[in-house]
N, C-alpha and C positions, 0 to 999 in steps of 0.2 A: 341305462343297462350300465353298469360300472365293471370293470376289469375283472375285478376282484368276486362278480358273481356270474360270471363265465366259466366254464369247465371245459377240460380235453373232448370228454363225453359228444359235447354239442358241435368241439369244433370242426373233429375229425366227420360227426353224421353231415355237417355243411357244407364239405370239404367234398363227400363222396356223394351229395348229394346235387350239387353242382355241377361233379364230374359227368353223373350221367344223363342229367341234363340236357349240357352242353353238346355231348356227342349224341343225344337224340334231338337236337334243334341249334344245328352248327350258325344258322343263320338271324336266328333271332337275337333281341337285347339284352341289355338288361335289368331294364325296366320289364321285361315279361319275364326274365330269372325272379323280378322281387314278386309280381306279383302271381304268379306261379307255385314257386316256394315259400316266397312269405309267410304265408297263415300257418307253412308246420314248427318256425322258429319265435324265437323270442320276439315283440314288437319292434326294440330298435333293433334286430339283426341290421335292416336293410343295406348299411354300410359295408358289415361283416359279410356277407353277400355277393353283394358288388366285388368286393375286393377280390373274392375268392376267384369271381368267374374273370376280372381281369390279371389276375397269379397265373391262373389255368391258358385262358389266353395266350396271352406270352407263351407258358411253357410248352404250349402244343400248335404254334403258327403253323406249323407247315403239314400242319393234317387238318385243319378250318381253311374254307373255302374264303376267299377273301383276303386270308390272313398273311399271306406271304411277303 
């Protein structure tokens, strides 16, 4: 997937899905995130989802068990 094929709506939808997923599953891994949410997005979105999870975890480290 080329960057030019991406759009803000897909990014916003992915960001929101990752946040909801992480709040529901604070102890699951990025592999599980990709397995569970990946089918809802473009097949090449795996690195995007992983990156969004990393960013979410960094921004919310104080609220995620084991991330302090």
